[in-house]
ROTITI-638876 format. One line per 5 residues: number of its first residue (from 1); for each residue x, y, z of N, C-alpha, C, O. Coordinates in nm, 3 decimals. Layout:
BEGIN
NUM) X:Y:Z:X:Y:Z:X:Y:Z:X:Y:Z  ... $
END
This chain:
BEGIN
1) -3.186:2.856:-15.242:-3.109:2.752:-15.153:-3.109:2.798:-15.002:-3.044:2.898:-14.974  -3.173:2.735:-14.913:-3.180:2.765:-14.781:-3.059:2.700:-14.703:-3.021:2.585:-14.720  -3.012:2.778:-14.627:-2.907:2.727:-14.532:-2.970:2.674:-14.396:-3.057:2.744:-14.344  -2.935:2.559:-14.336:-2.983:2.516:-14.225:-2.856:2.479:-14.134:-2.749:2.434:-14.175  -2.886:2.505:-14.022:-2.762:2.465:-13.912:-2.808:2.425:-13.795:-2.919:2.462:-13.757 $
6) -2.730:2.343:-13.721:-2.780:2.277:-13.589:-2.831:2.382:-13.488:-2.791:2.498:-13.494  -2.917:2.341:-13.398:-2.984:2.439:-13.315:-2.886:2.522:-13.232:-2.900:2.642:-13.213  -2.770:2.439:-13.177:-2.657:2.504:-13.115:-2.596:2.610:-13.179:-2.576:2.719:-13.126  -2.569:2.581:-13.285:-2.497:2.703:-13.347:-2.578:2.804:-13.429:-2.522:2.889:-13.497  -2.723:2.791:-13.419:-2.816:2.874:-13.489:-2.795:3.019:-13.447:-2.793:3.108:-13.533 $
11) -2.779:3.048:-13.315:-2.760:3.183:-13.259:-2.637:3.249:-13.292:-2.636:3.369:-13.317  -2.533:3.179:-13.292:-2.401:3.216:-13.341:-2.399:3.251:-13.467:-2.352:3.361:-13.498  -2.452:3.157:-13.568:-2.441:3.168:-13.708:-2.531:3.301:-13.746:-2.492:3.386:-13.825  -2.647:3.305:-13.683:-2.725:3.415:-13.719:-2.688:3.541:-13.682:-2.733:3.637:-13.744  -2.596:3.558:-13.569:-2.538:3.676:-13.526:-2.436:3.705:-13.633:-2.416:3.818:-13.677 $
16) -2.374:3.601:-13.670:-2.250:3.616:-13.753:-2.290:3.668:-13.894:-2.217:3.749:-13.953  -2.396:3.625:-13.943:-2.450:3.659:-14.070:-2.523:3.802:-14.070:-2.532:3.871:-14.171  -2.577:3.841:-13.936:-2.618:3.985:-13.932:-2.510:4.075:-13.934:-2.522:4.183:-13.991  -2.398:4.038:-13.874:-2.288:4.128:-13.879:-2.236:4.137:-14.007:-2.213:4.250:-14.049  -2.210:4.028:-14.088:-2.163:4.034:-14.210:-2.246:4.114:-14.308:-2.200:4.189:-14.394 $
21) -2.375:4.090:-14.285:-2.469:4.166:-14.389:-2.453:4.323:-14.367:-2.449:4.404:-14.460  -2.442:4.359:-14.217:-2.429:4.502:-14.178:-2.310:4.558:-14.238:-2.314:4.668:-14.293  -2.189:4.481:-14.230:-2.057:4.537:-14.272:-2.068:4.544:-14.453:-2.023:4.641:-14.513  -2.124:4.447:-14.515:-2.147:4.456:-14.649:-2.229:4.581:-14.692:-2.203:4.653:-14.788  -2.336:4.596:-14.604:-2.426:4.715:-14.648:-2.345:4.852:-14.627:-2.349:4.939:-14.714 $
26) -2.279:4.867:-14.517:-2.200:4.979:-14.477:-2.082:4.987:-14.582:-2.043:5.103:-14.597  -2.027:4.910:-14.644:-1.912:4.923:-14.731:-1.954:4.943:-14.882:-1.876:4.976:-14.970  -2.098:4.915:-14.901:-2.137:4.926:-15.046:-2.129:4.806:-15.120:-2.156:4.807:-15.240  -2.098:4.708:-15.065:-2.095:4.586:-15.140:-2.237:4.528:-15.191:-2.250:4.472:-15.299  -2.339:4.548:-15.100:-2.479:4.518:-15.145:-2.540:4.664:-15.186:-2.541:4.765:-15.115 $
31) -2.583:4.650:-15.299:-2.640:4.766:-15.362:-2.817:4.743:-15.383:-2.868:4.667:-15.465  -2.880:4.820:-15.295:-3.022:4.810:-15.309:-3.071:4.941:-15.371:-3.034:5.051:-15.329  -3.161:4.924:-15.479:-3.218:5.046:-15.542:-3.346:5.094:-15.479:-3.450:5.028:-15.475  -3.325:5.226:-15.426:-3.428:5.293:-15.377:-3.531:5.363:-15.455:-3.646:5.374:-15.413  -3.489:5.414:-15.576:-3.558:5.499:-15.649:-3.597:5.444:-15.777:-3.516:5.382:-15.847 $
36) -3.727:5.465:-15.813:-3.765:5.418:-15.948:-3.732:5.533:-16.043:-3.741:5.653:-16.020  -3.691:5.471:-16.155:-3.638:5.579:-16.261:-3.782:5.659:-16.330:-3.886:5.595:-16.348  -3.773:5.771:-16.357:-3.875:5.834:-16.433:-3.816:5.885:-16.554:-3.694:5.882:-16.572  -3.912:5.937:-16.649:-3.873:5.982:-16.779:-3.757:6.064:-16.781:-3.671:6.048:-16.867  -3.746:6.170:-16.670:-3.652:6.269:-16.654:-3.545:6.212:-16.571:-3.434:6.263:-16.581 $
41) -3.562:6.120:-16.495:-3.448:6.042:-16.417:-3.433:6.117:-16.312:-3.343:6.071:-16.242  -3.495:6.242:-16.255:-3.460:6.317:-16.155:-3.544:6.282:-16.028:-3.495:6.286:-15.915  -3.662:6.252:-16.051:-3.768:6.233:-15.940:-3.758:6.104:-15.867:-3.767:6.006:-15.942  -3.743:6.078:-15.752:-3.746:5.965:-15.682:-3.876:5.920:-15.658:-3.969:6.000:-15.665  -3.897:5.786:-15.628:-4.023:5.722:-15.609:-4.028:5.750:-15.445:-3.934:5.772:-15.369 $
46) -4.162:5.741:-15.417:-4.207:5.752:-15.286:-4.189:5.639:-15.178:-4.221:5.643:-15.059  -4.129:5.536:-15.249:-4.119:5.409:-15.157:-3.973:5.406:-15.111:-3.880:5.437:-15.184  -3.961:5.367:-14.987:-3.830:5.335:-14.917:-3.811:5.199:-14.902:-3.886:5.132:-14.830  -3.707:5.146:-14.969:-3.678:4.998:-14.949:-3.650:4.963:-14.809:-3.625:5.051:-14.727  -3.652:4.827:-14.775:-3.632:4.775:-14.644:-3.479:4.784:-14.614:-3.436:4.803:-14.500 $
51) -3.398:4.767:-14.728:-3.248:4.768:-14.730:-3.220:4.918:-14.674:-3.132:4.927:-14.588  -3.279:5.022:-14.709:-3.252:5.161:-14.682:-3.281:5.169:-14.522:-3.208:5.232:-14.446  -3.394:5.099:-14.482:-3.441:5.132:-14.341:-3.345:5.052:-14.256:-3.309:5.101:-14.149  -3.298:4.933:-14.293:-3.174:4.859:-14.212:-3.069:4.940:-14.221:-3.007:4.944:-14.115  -3.019:5.014:-14.315:-2.890:5.106:-14.309:-2.922:5.212:-14.212:-2.834:5.234:-14.128 $
56) -3.032:5.285:-14.206:-3.059:5.379:-14.121:-3.069:5.322:-13.976:-3.007:5.382:-13.889  -3.136:5.220:-13.945:-3.137:5.165:-13.821:-3.005:5.124:-13.761:-2.988:5.135:-13.640  -2.907:5.075:-13.846:-2.771:5.024:-13.810:-2.693:5.147:-13.770:-2.622:5.150:-13.669  -2.708:5.248:-13.852:-2.641:5.381:-13.804:-2.681:5.421:-13.671:-2.592:5.434:-13.587  -2.805:5.442:-13.639:-2.852:5.485:-13.510:-2.838:5.390:-13.396:-2.814:5.434:-13.284 $
61) -2.852:5.251:-13.421:-2.828:5.156:-13.315:-2.695:5.164:-13.262:-2.676:5.163:-13.141  -2.591:5.173:-13.357:-2.451:5.174:-13.318:-2.421:5.303:-13.249:-2.346:5.298:-13.151  -2.477:5.434:-13.295:-2.440:5.555:-13.207:-2.529:5.568:-13.079:-2.504:5.655:-12.995  -2.616:5.496:-13.068:-2.705:5.521:-12.936:-2.692:5.379:-12.845:-2.793:5.338:-12.788  -2.580:5.317:-12.835:-2.580:5.206:-12.753:-2.554:5.222:-12.589:-2.577:5.134:-12.505 $
66) -2.503:5.352:-12.563:-2.476:5.378:-12.433:-2.561:5.487:-12.367:-2.600:5.587:-12.428  -2.590:5.458:-12.231:-2.654:5.581:-12.182:-2.823:5.544:-12.150:-2.861:5.427:-12.147  -2.891:5.631:-12.134:-3.032:5.614:-12.106:-3.130:5.626:-12.225:-3.251:5.608:-12.216  -3.067:5.658:-12.330:-3.141:5.702:-12.459:-3.175:5.568:-12.535:-3.087:5.483:-12.545  -3.287:5.551:-12.581:-3.321:5.419:-12.645:-3.374:5.452:-12.793:-3.469:5.524:-12.824 $
71) -3.295:5.386:-12.868:-3.348:5.396:-13.013:-3.449:5.310:-13.035:-3.434:5.194:-12.999  -3.568:5.350:-13.098:-3.682:5.281:-13.108:-3.716:5.227:-13.255:-3.809:5.150:-13.282  -3.628:5.279:-13.342:-3.629:5.229:-13.482:-3.679:5.347:-13.564:-3.714:5.458:-13.523  -3.675:5.297:-13.700:-3.708:5.401:-13.804:-3.840:5.338:-13.891:-3.856:5.217:-13.910  -3.927:5.439:-13.938:-4.035:5.388:-14.021:-4.028:5.470:-14.122:-3.980:5.583:-14.110 $
76) -4.077:5.422:-14.237:-4.090:5.488:-14.365:-4.239:5.541:-14.364:-4.327:5.472:-14.313  -4.265:5.654:-14.415:-4.391:5.717:-14.445:-4.389:5.814:-14.571:-4.310:5.909:-14.568  -4.450:5.800:-14.651:-4.469:5.882:-14.780:-4.352:5.937:-14.838:-4.345:6.056:-14.870  -4.227:5.828:-14.857:-4.108:5.877:-14.904:-4.009:5.928:-14.813:-3.893:5.949:-14.847  -4.062:5.951:-14.678:-3.946:6.001:-14.589:-3.929:5.888:-14.470:-4.014:5.801:-14.452 $
81) -3.809:5.900:-14.391:-3.769:5.804:-14.302:-3.787:5.872:-14.175:-3.735:5.984:-14.172  -3.844:5.836:-14.071:-3.873:5.882:-13.940:-3.771:5.800:-13.826:-3.799:5.681:-13.807  -3.682:5.845:-13.769:-3.614:5.770:-13.664:-3.655:5.820:-13.526:-3.653:5.939:-13.499  -3.693:5.724:-13.439:-3.747:5.767:-13.306:-3.658:5.719:-13.181:-3.624:5.603:-13.159  -3.632:5.816:-13.115:-3.553:5.802:-12.982:-3.622:5.842:-12.855:-3.669:5.955:-12.844 $
86) -3.628:5.764:-12.772:-3.685:5.773:-12.630:-3.608:5.813:-12.550:-3.504:5.748:-12.554  -3.608:5.919:-12.452:-3.520:5.972:-12.365:-3.619:5.939:-12.229:-3.742:5.932:-12.228  -3.521:5.921:-12.110:-3.601:5.916:-11.966:-3.679:6.019:-11.931:-3.789:5.994:-11.882  -3.639:6.147:-11.948:-3.706:6.252:-11.913:-3.666:6.377:-11.982:-3.573:6.381:-12.062  -3.749:6.494:-11.945:-3.718:6.604:-12.030:-3.566:6.664:-12.009:-3.503:6.658:-11.903 $
91) -3.524:6.716:-12.119:-3.378:6.761:-12.131:-3.346:6.894:-12.071:-3.232:6.925:-12.037  -3.461:6.978:-12.059:-3.444:7.115:-11.995:-3.379:7.198:-12.103:-3.295:7.281:-12.067  -3.407:7.185:-12.232:-3.381:7.279:-12.346:-3.503:7.337:-12.418:-3.611:7.279:-12.418  -3.483:7.438:-12.471:-3.603:7.493:-12.550:-3.609:7.398:-12.678:-3.512:7.332:-12.714  -3.719:7.398:-12.738:-3.741:7.343:-12.856:-3.640:7.353:-12.971:-3.596:7.259:-13.038 $
96) -3.610:7.492:-12.982:-3.499:7.539:-13.087:-3.377:7.466:-13.050:-3.320:7.400:-13.136  -3.330:7.472:-12.926:-3.206:7.428:-12.882:-3.201:7.266:-12.902:-3.100:7.210:-12.944  -3.295:7.210:-12.874:-3.318:7.075:-12.881:-3.306:7.032:-13.032:-3.235:6.935:-13.059  -3.363:7.092:-13.117:-3.374:7.081:-13.263:-3.207:7.088:-13.322:-3.156:7.006:-13.398  -3.151:7.192:-13.272:-3.001:7.215:-13.300:-2.926:7.113:-13.250:-2.839:7.068:-13.324 $
101) -2.941:7.058:-13.122:-2.887:6.953:-13.067:-2.890:6.828:-13.159:-2.789:6.763:-13.188  -3.008:6.804:-13.200:-3.023:6.685:-13.282:-2.953:6.702:-13.418:-2.885:6.610:-13.465  -2.969:6.818:-13.480:-2.884:6.826:-13.591:-2.735:6.807:-13.590:-2.676:6.742:-13.676  -2.679:6.869:-13.490:-2.532:6.862:-13.467:-2.483:6.728:-13.399:-2.375:6.678:-13.430  -2.565:6.672:-13.308:-2.514:6.552:-13.220:-2.561:6.411:-13.274:-2.490:6.311:-13.283 $
106) -2.707:6.425:-13.313:-2.760:6.300:-13.343:-2.767:6.250:-13.494:-2.736:6.139:-13.535  -2.819:6.363:-13.571:-2.811:6.326:-13.702:-2.687:6.295:-13.756:-2.585:6.354:-13.720  -2.688:6.190:-13.854:-2.558:6.133:-13.907:-2.483:6.235:-13.985:-2.534:6.308:-14.069  -2.359:6.235:-13.951:-2.269:6.339:-14.013:-2.226:6.307:-14.158:-2.264:6.204:-14.214  -2.143:6.404:-14.220:-2.089:6.377:-14.343:-1.996:6.242:-14.363:-1.985:6.181:-14.470 $
111) -1.935:6.209:-14.246:-1.870:6.075:-14.250:-1.947:5.948:-14.292:-1.894:5.847:-14.340  -2.084:5.966:-14.268:-2.155:5.851:-14.298:-2.210:5.851:-14.461:-2.327:5.834:-14.497  -2.099:5.873:-14.542:-2.121:5.881:-14.675:-2.231:5.783:-14.746:-2.319:5.815:-14.826  -2.200:5.652:-14.694:-2.274:5.525:-14.763:-2.423:5.548:-14.737:-2.507:5.528:-14.825  -2.455:5.596:-14.601:-2.599:5.633:-14.561:-2.658:5.732:-14.656:-2.762:5.710:-14.718 $
116) -2.591:5.843:-14.665:-2.635:5.960:-14.740:-2.650:5.933:-14.887:-2.739:5.988:-14.952  -2.564:5.847:-14.941:-2.569:5.803:-15.083:-2.689:5.710:-15.108:-2.751:5.710:-15.214  -2.720:5.625:-14.995:-2.834:5.543:-14.994:-2.955:5.636:-14.997:-3.041:5.619:-15.083  -2.964:5.726:-14.915:-3.097:5.810:-14.893:-3.111:5.894:-15.010:-3.226:5.904:-15.051  -3.021:5.958:-15.076:-3.020:6.040:-15.199:-3.132:6.145:-15.174:-3.102:6.245:-15.108 $
121) -3.245:6.132:-15.217:-3.331:6.229:-15.193:-3.451:6.201:-15.096:-3.549:6.276:-15.094  -3.442:6.092:-15.017:-3.525:6.065:-14.911:-3.492:6.159:-14.782:-3.377:6.175:-14.740  -3.591:6.210:-14.735:-3.588:6.305:-14.615:-3.578:6.204:-14.479:-3.656:6.112:-14.456  -3.472:6.241:-14.401:-3.451:6.168:-14.286:-3.487:6.282:-14.161:-3.428:6.390:-14.152  -3.591:6.240:-14.070:-3.638:6.305:-13.971:-3.580:6.235:-13.844:-3.568:6.112:-13.846 $
126) -3.546:6.304:-13.741:-3.521:6.228:-13.621:-3.625:6.293:-13.516:-3.651:6.413:-13.518  -3.674:6.214:-13.436:-3.792:6.250:-13.329:-3.738:6.209:-13.197:-3.706:6.092:-13.180  -3.727:6.292:-13.107:-3.690:6.285:-12.983:-3.828:6.305:-12.872:-3.903:6.403:-12.869  -3.836:6.197:-12.794:-3.951:6.209:-12.713:-3.919:6.143:-12.573:-3.816:6.079:-12.554  -4.017:6.164:-12.477:-4.006:6.098:-12.350:-4.129:6.005:-12.344:-4.221:6.014:-12.425 $
131) -4.126:5.925:-12.252:-4.248:5.801:-12.261:-4.388:5.872:-12.255:-4.482:5.849:-12.331  -4.387:5.971:-12.143:-4.501:6.047:-12.120:-4.552:6.151:-12.223:-4.665:6.199:-12.211  -4.473:6.184:-12.321:-4.477:6.301:-12.413:-4.441:6.245:-12.558:-4.328:6.268:-12.602  -4.535:6.172:-12.635:-4.514:6.120:-12.751:-4.491:6.217:-12.860:-4.437:6.182:-12.965  -4.534:6.349:-12.837:-4.507:6.460:-12.932:-4.368:6.484:-12.947:-4.314:6.469:-13.057 $
136) -4.299:6.523:-12.833:-4.144:6.544:-12.825:-4.116:6.661:-12.923:-4.190:6.755:-12.950  -4.004:6.636:-12.967:-3.942:6.736:-13.090:-3.883:6.650:-13.191:-3.842:6.536:-13.171  -3.882:6.716:-13.307:-3.814:6.657:-13.406:-3.746:6.758:-13.515:-3.781:6.875:-13.529  -3.644:6.692:-13.592:-3.581:6.775:-13.692:-3.547:6.703:-13.813:-3.552:6.581:-13.809  -3.513:6.760:-13.919:-3.498:6.712:-14.035:-3.366:6.704:-14.050:-3.309:6.812:-14.034 $
141) -3.293:6.609:-14.076:-3.140:6.590:-14.087:-3.093:6.647:-14.227:-3.154:6.608:-14.327  -3.006:6.721:-14.238:-2.962:6.777:-14.361:-2.852:6.684:-14.433:-2.751:6.650:-14.372  -2.874:6.650:-14.552:-2.810:6.558:-14.638:-2.686:6.636:-14.682:-2.701:6.732:-14.757  -2.563:6.602:-14.638:-2.440:6.701:-14.679:-2.419:6.664:-14.834:-2.333:6.727:-14.895  -2.482:6.580:-14.892:-2.462:6.561:-15.044:-2.540:6.622:-15.137:-2.519:6.618:-15.258 $
146) -2.668:6.703:-15.062:-2.754:6.753:-15.125:-2.717:6.907:-15.174:-2.798:6.971:-15.240 $
END
């Protein structure tokens, strides 16, 4: 059943629906299955659901809304999720210090329980780069539930 709205209300309704979906997703009311069951039940599939990507994007979008850092979205590849952040210039830290900074300040913390439950055995990598340097630096976020 499709819902239709007058054009005037379309943007407001679409925004409201987006917020509701995000809230339901964060509170666990919407349950997306990310893993395919196997005979032993312990091995996750290598696919990442669209719902899982939406949750990851929601967490990063809300945490990177101020300043000059731009969240460019997350992509799934071979059962991992890669989240990309563009910064306006070099940060003047060594690669090791940048990786530690990403771990402590950018990777979602243990308070993001719903995110980590959704990710389960999916690896989450955060990539930080400048426009001129697409290589940048990346780190694997540690799942506090693992």
